[in-house]
C-alpha positions as CSV (number, residue, x, y, z in Angstrom):
1,M,-64.7,-66.0,-11.9
2,D,-65.5,-62.5,-13.0
3,E,-63.0,-60.0,-14.3
4,K,-62.5,-58.2,-10.9
5,E,-61.6,-61.5,-9.2
6,I,-59.1,-62.3,-12.0
7,V,-57.3,-58.9,-11.6
8,E,-57.1,-59.4,-7.8
9,A,-55.7,-62.9,-8.3
10,E,-53.0,-61.6,-10.6
11,E,-52.0,-58.8,-8.2
12,Q,-51.8,-61.3,-5.4
13,E,-49.6,-63.6,-7.5
14,L,-47.2,-60.7,-8.4
15,G,-47.1,-59.7,-4.7
16,N,-45.9,-63.2,-3.8
17,Q,-43.2,-63.0,-6.5
18,F,-42.0,-59.5,-5.5
19,P,-42.5,-59.0,-1.7
20,P,-42.2,-55.4,-0.4
21,P,-38.7,-54.4,0.7
22,K,-38.0,-54.8,4.3
23,K,-37.2,-51.7,6.4
24,L,-33.5,-51.5,7.2
25,R,-32.7,-51.0,10.8
26,R,-29.6,-49.0,11.5
27,S,-27.3,-50.7,13.8
28,P,-26.5,-48.8,17.0
29,R,-22.9,-49.7,16.5
30,R,-22.8,-47.9,13.2
31,L,-24.4,-44.8,14.7
32,L,-21.8,-44.8,17.4
33,K,-19.0,-45.2,14.9
34,G,-20.3,-42.3,12.8
35,L,-20.6,-40.1,15.8
36,A,-17.1,-41.0,17.0
37,F,-15.8,-40.2,13.6
38,L,-17.4,-36.7,13.6
39,I,-16.1,-36.1,17.1
40,I,-12.5,-37.0,16.1
41,C,-12.7,-34.8,12.9
42,G,-14.0,-31.9,15.0
43,G,-11.2,-32.4,17.5
44,I,-8.5,-32.5,14.8
45,M,-10.0,-29.3,13.3
46,S,-10.0,-27.6,16.7
47,I,-6.3,-28.6,17.2
48,I,-5.4,-27.2,13.8
49,V,-7.3,-24.0,14.3
50,Y,-6.3,-23.3,17.9
51,S,-2.9,-24.9,18.0
52,P,0.0,-22.5,18.8
53,L,1.7,-24.0,15.8
54,F,-0.9,-22.4,13.5
55,T,-0.9,-18.9,14.8
56,L,0.1,-15.7,12.9
57,Q,3.8,-15.1,13.6
58,R,5.1,-13.6,10.3
59,V,3.9,-11.2,7.6
60,V,5.7,-11.4,4.3
61,L,5.0,-8.0,2.6
62,T,5.7,-7.4,-1.1
63,G,5.1,-4.5,-3.5
64,N,5.5,-1.9,-0.8
65,T,7.8,1.1,-1.0
66,Y,6.6,3.4,1.8
67,L,4.3,1.2,3.9
68,N,5.9,-1.1,6.5
69,E,4.8,-4.1,8.5
70,D,3.3,-2.1,11.3
71,D,1.2,-0.1,8.8
72,I,-0.2,-3.3,7.3
73,L,-0.9,-4.9,10.7
74,T,-2.8,-1.7,11.7
75,S,-4.7,-1.3,8.5
76,G,-5.5,-5.0,8.1
77,R,-6.6,-5.2,11.8
78,L,-4.2,-8.1,12.3
79,H,-2.6,-9.2,15.5
80,K,0.3,-11.6,15.8
81,G,-0.5,-14.7,17.8
82,E,-4.1,-15.0,16.6
83,P,-5.1,-18.3,15.0
84,L,-4.1,-18.4,11.3
85,F,-7.2,-20.3,10.1
86,Q,-9.5,-17.9,11.8
87,L,-8.3,-15.1,9.6
88,Q,-10.6,-14.5,6.7
89,T,-8.3,-13.3,3.8
90,S,-11.2,-11.6,2.1
91,E,-11.9,-9.6,5.2
92,V,-8.3,-8.6,5.7
93,T,-8.2,-7.5,2.0
94,Q,-11.3,-5.3,2.6
95,N,-9.7,-3.8,5.7
96,L,-6.5,-3.0,3.7
97,M,-8.5,-1.4,0.9
98,K,-10.0,1.1,3.3
99,D,-6.5,2.6,3.7
100,L,-6.1,5.3,1.1
101,R,-2.4,4.6,0.8
102,I,-3.3,1.2,-0.7
103,E,-4.6,0.8,-4.3
104,S,-4.9,-3.0,-4.3
105,A,-4.1,-5.9,-2.1
106,V,-3.8,-9.7,-2.3
107,V,-3.7,-11.8,0.9
108,R,-2.8,-15.4,1.2
109,R,-2.2,-17.8,4.1
110,R,0.9,-20.0,4.2
111,V,1.1,-22.6,6.9
112,P,2.1,-22.9,9.6
113,D,2.4,-19.3,10.7
114,T,2.6,-16.8,7.8
115,L,0.4,-14.4,6.0
116,E,1.6,-13.2,2.5
117,I,0.4,-9.8,1.5
118,E,1.0,-8.2,-1.8
119,V,0.1,-4.5,-2.1
120,K,0.1,-1.8,-4.7
121,E,0.5,1.6,-3.1
122,R,-0.8,5.0,-4.0
123,M,2.4,6.9,-4.2
124,P,2.9,10.0,-2.0
125,V,5.1,12.7,-3.5
126,A,5.6,14.9,-0.4
127,T,5.3,15.2,3.3
128,V,4.1,18.3,5.1
129,A,3.8,19.3,8.8
130,C,0.4,19.6,10.5
131,E,-0.6,20.6,14.0
132,Y,-0.5,17.0,15.3
133,G,2.4,15.6,13.2
134,Y,2.9,15.0,9.5
135,L,0.8,14.3,6.4
136,D,1.7,12.4,3.2
137,L,0.2,13.9,0.1
138,D,-0.3,12.3,-3.3
139,R,0.1,14.0,-6.7
140,Q,-3.5,15.3,-6.5
141,G,-3.0,16.8,-3.1
142,K,-5.0,14.1,-1.2
143,V,-3.9,13.2,2.3
144,I,-3.1,9.5,2.2
145,G,-1.1,9.1,5.4
146,S,-0.6,10.7,8.8
147,Y,1.7,10.1,11.7
148,K,3.0,11.9,14.8
149,K,6.8,11.6,14.3
150,L,8.7,12.3,11.1
151,R,9.8,9.1,9.4
152,K,12.6,8.6,7.0
153,M,11.0,8.6,3.6
154,P,12.3,8.8,0.0
155,I,10.1,11.8,-0.7
156,P,10.8,15.5,0.1
157,L,9.4,17.4,3.1
158,I,7.6,20.7,2.3
159,T,8.7,23.3,4.8
160,G,7.8,26.9,5.4
161,T,4.1,26.1,5.9
162,K,1.9,24.0,8.2
163,M,-1.4,22.3,7.5
164,H,-4.4,22.8,9.8
165,D,-7.5,20.6,10.2
166,M,-6.3,18.1,7.6
167,Y,-6.9,14.4,8.0
168,I,-6.6,11.3,5.9
169,G,-8.9,11.6,2.9
170,D,-8.9,15.4,2.9
171,D,-7.7,17.5,-0.1
172,N,-5.1,20.2,0.1
173,K,-6.2,23.8,0.0
174,D,-2.9,25.5,0.4
175,K,-2.0,27.2,-2.9
176,R,1.8,27.1,-2.3
177,V,1.6,23.4,-1.5
178,A,-0.5,22.8,-4.6
179,K,2.2,24.5,-6.8
180,V,5.0,22.4,-5.2
181,L,2.9,19.2,-5.8
182,E,2.5,20.3,-9.4
183,F,6.3,20.7,-9.6
184,L,7.1,17.3,-7.9
185,S,4.5,15.5,-10.1
186,Q,6.7,16.2,-13.1
187,L,9.7,14.4,-11.6
188,D,10.1,10.6,-12.0
189,E,10.6,8.4,-9.0
190,E,14.4,8.4,-9.3
191,A,14.6,12.2,-9.5
192,L,12.1,12.6,-6.7
193,N,14.0,10.3,-4.4
194,H,17.1,12.7,-4.7
195,L,15.1,15.5,-3.1
196,S,14.9,15.9,0.7
197,E,13.1,19.3,1.1
198,V,11.3,22.1,-0.7
199,N,11.0,25.3,1.3
200,V,8.1,27.7,0.5
201,T,8.7,30.3,3.2
202,N,9.2,33.0,0.6
203,P,7.0,32.4,-2.5
204,D,9.4,34.5,-4.5
205,A,12.4,32.5,-3.5
206,I,11.4,28.8,-3.4
207,M,14.3,26.6,-2.4
208,A,14.8,22.8,-2.8
209,Y,17.5,20.7,-1.3
210,T,19.0,17.4,-2.4
211,N,19.9,14.5,-0.1
212,Q,23.5,15.8,-0.2
213,A,22.3,19.3,0.9
214,V,22.9,20.8,-2.5
215,Q,20.6,23.8,-2.8
216,I,18.3,24.3,-5.9
217,R,17.2,27.9,-6.2
218,L,13.8,28.0,-8.0
219,G,12.8,31.6,-7.5
220,N,9.0,32.2,-7.9
221,F,6.3,30.0,-9.5
222,E,6.9,31.4,-13.0
223,R,8.2,29.1,-15.7
224,W,7.3,26.3,-13.3
225,D,7.2,23.5,-15.9
226,E,10.5,24.6,-17.3
227,K,12.1,24.6,-13.9
228,A,10.7,21.2,-13.1
229,K,12.4,19.8,-16.2
230,L,15.7,21.5,-15.4
231,T,15.5,20.1,-11.9
232,R,14.8,16.6,-13.1
233,D,17.8,16.7,-15.5
234,F,20.1,18.1,-12.8
235,L,19.1,15.5,-10.2
236,L,19.6,12.6,-12.7
237,N,23.1,13.9,-13.5
238,L,24.1,14.9,-10.0
239,P,25.4,11.5,-9.0
240,H,27.9,11.7,-11.9
241,A,29.3,15.1,-10.9
242,R,33.1,15.2,-10.5
243,H,33.1,18.2,-8.2
244,Q,31.2,19.2,-5.1
245,I,28.3,21.6,-5.9
246,E,27.2,24.4,-3.6
247,Y,24.0,25.3,-5.4
248,V,22.3,25.5,-8.7
249,D,20.2,28.5,-9.7
250,F,17.2,28.0,-12.0
251,S,15.5,31.3,-11.0
252,Y,17.0,33.0,-14.1
253,T,16.4,32.2,-17.7
254,A,20.1,31.4,-18.0
255,P,20.6,29.0,-15.1
256,F,24.1,28.4,-13.6
257,I,25.8,26.0,-11.2
258,R,28.0,27.2,-8.3
259,L,30.7,24.8,-7.3
260,K,32.5,25.1,-4.0
261,D,35.4,27.6,-4.8
262,K,34.3,27.7,-8.5
263,L,31.5,29.1,-10.6
264,V,30.6,26.6,-13.3
265,D,31.0,22.8,-13.6
266,P,31.0,21.7,-17.2
267,D,30.5,18.1,-16.1
268,V,27.0,18.7,-14.7
269,K,24.6,19.4,-17.5
270,V,21.4,21.4,-17.4
271,N,18.9,22.0,-20.2
272,E,20.8,24.1,-22.7
273,K,17.6,25.3,-24.4
274,A,16.7,27.2,-21.3
275,Q,19.9,29.2,-21.3
């Protein structure tokens, strides 16, 4: 027996010891069970996704000061009654971020019917009339909101002027409005919320009004920073006044307060350095 025959004999012997694996045949029953399992899972998912129990019914909004639920539904392109699990939170977030009034947003689902939305707003400091309604302006003069009917807002309305051809995203070009925004930007949120109106009809006799209809006479735009500080101090002290105030006049270098039936109220303080 030559060497080749010896090798063939050894391979044959090994083949007999370790036969090749048999091909496994899948049982039709197993295939049917697997298919049925997939169908059941798909049915359960369909029930969850399209069930009336899991549709958007509530929006829990946090972090908002000026925006309301209707604003969020519109900006987020949300509709109550749509399947909760079909809502892509990342897509809703992107839609919200296109609204210039929103600086950041976080959106979460909460079963069975709620969407939680946390927003950080760009803060408007004033509202001004335009030819189709009203505009909200931020500290830089950018239009960040518009609406047809005046809403109750904790920011002053600039009167005595009207904006034209201005839309969301546009920048203010009115010099009087720009000066008022500069003035309002120096007030903190608490002081700002005490103001209801700033009238710029006469640029030499600017008038502001508090929520209690107390008039603040500002005169012209000179000493504007000083007048802003006086106004801020006055507004913060106003809730503690013991007497009714008719107006305060900051148009002069020596400001004074006019009480109803009196001239000066010692309990309401203004910046003494300006006197």
